[in-house]
C-alpha positions as CSV (number, residue, x, y, z in Angstrom):
1,M,0.0,0.0,0.0
2,L,1.3,3.4,-0.9
3,L,1.0,5.8,2.0
4,L,0.3,9.5,1.3
5,P,1.9,12.4,2.9
6,G,0.5,12.7,6.5
7,E,0.0,9.0,6.8
8,Y,2.3,7.0,9.0
9,V,3.7,3.5,8.6
10,A,3.2,2.6,12.2
11,E,-0.5,3.7,12.1
12,Y,-1.0,1.7,8.9
13,E,0.6,-1.4,10.3
14,D,-1.5,-1.1,13.5
15,F,-4.6,-0.8,11.4
16,I,-3.7,-3.8,9.3
17,Q,-2.8,-5.8,12.4
18,G,-6.2,-5.0,13.9
19,W,-7.9,-6.7,10.9
20,F,-5.6,-9.8,11.2
21,S,-6.2,-10.0,14.9
22,S,-10.0,-9.6,14.5
23,L,-10.4,-12.1,11.7
24,G,-7.6,-14.5,12.5
25,P,-6.9,-16.0,9.1
26,E,-5.5,-19.5,9.3
27,T,-4.5,-20.1,5.6
28,F,-2.6,-18.2,3.1
29,A,-5.7,-17.7,1.0
30,S,-7.7,-16.3,4.0
31,A,-4.7,-14.1,5.0
32,S,-4.6,-12.7,1.4
33,I,-8.3,-11.9,1.6
34,V,-7.9,-10.2,5.0
35,A,-5.0,-8.1,3.6
36,L,-7.2,-7.0,0.7
37,I,-10.1,-6.1,3.0
38,A,-7.8,-4.2,5.3
39,D,-6.2,-2.3,2.5
40,A,-9.7,-1.4,1.1
41,A,-10.8,-0.3,4.6
42,W,-7.7,1.9,4.8
43,V,-8.5,3.6,1.5
44,L,-12.1,4.1,2.6
45,E,-11.0,5.7,5.8
46,R,-8.6,7.9,3.8
47,L,-11.5,9.0,1.6
48,R,-13.6,9.8,4.6
49,R,-10.9,12.0,6.0
50,S,-10.4,13.7,2.7
51,S,-14.1,14.3,2.4
52,H,-14.3,15.7,5.9
53,G,-11.3,18.0,5.1
54,H,-13.1,19.2,2.0
55,Q,-16.3,19.9,3.9
56,L,-14.3,21.9,6.5
57,L,-12.7,23.9,3.7
58,V,-16.1,24.7,2.2
59,L,-17.4,25.8,5.6
60,E,-14.4,28.0,6.3
61,R,-14.8,29.7,2.9
62,E,-18.4,30.4,3.6
63,L,-17.6,31.6,7.1
64,E,-15.1,34.1,5.7
65,K,-17.9,35.7,3.8
66,T,-19.9,36.5,7.0
67,H,-20.0,39.9,8.7
68,E,-18.9,38.4,12.0
69,F,-15.7,37.0,10.4
70,I,-14.9,40.3,8.8
71,Q,-15.4,42.0,12.2
72,L,-13.1,39.4,13.8
73,V,-10.4,40.1,11.3
74,L,-10.7,43.8,11.7
75,T,-10.6,43.5,15.5
76,E,-7.5,41.3,15.3
77,R,-5.7,43.8,13.1
78,A,-6.6,46.7,15.4
79,I,-5.2,44.9,18.4
80,R,-1.9,44.1,16.6
81,A,-1.5,47.7,15.4
């Protein structure tokens, strides 16, 4: 599995090990299936995180358009001056 920037080998290995511990494959074939399932679950979790990050970005952009946000920025600038 190719890890993306911000993903950690130890975290991935723990994730995969959790699948193997939970399902306890006893043959090479079943271990291969568990590995495929675990990798697919990792990718799905990655997509969930990515989608969540995108949603936060959209919300932040909408927040920046509000009067309250503009007031906050102006107040911060006045304090720094």
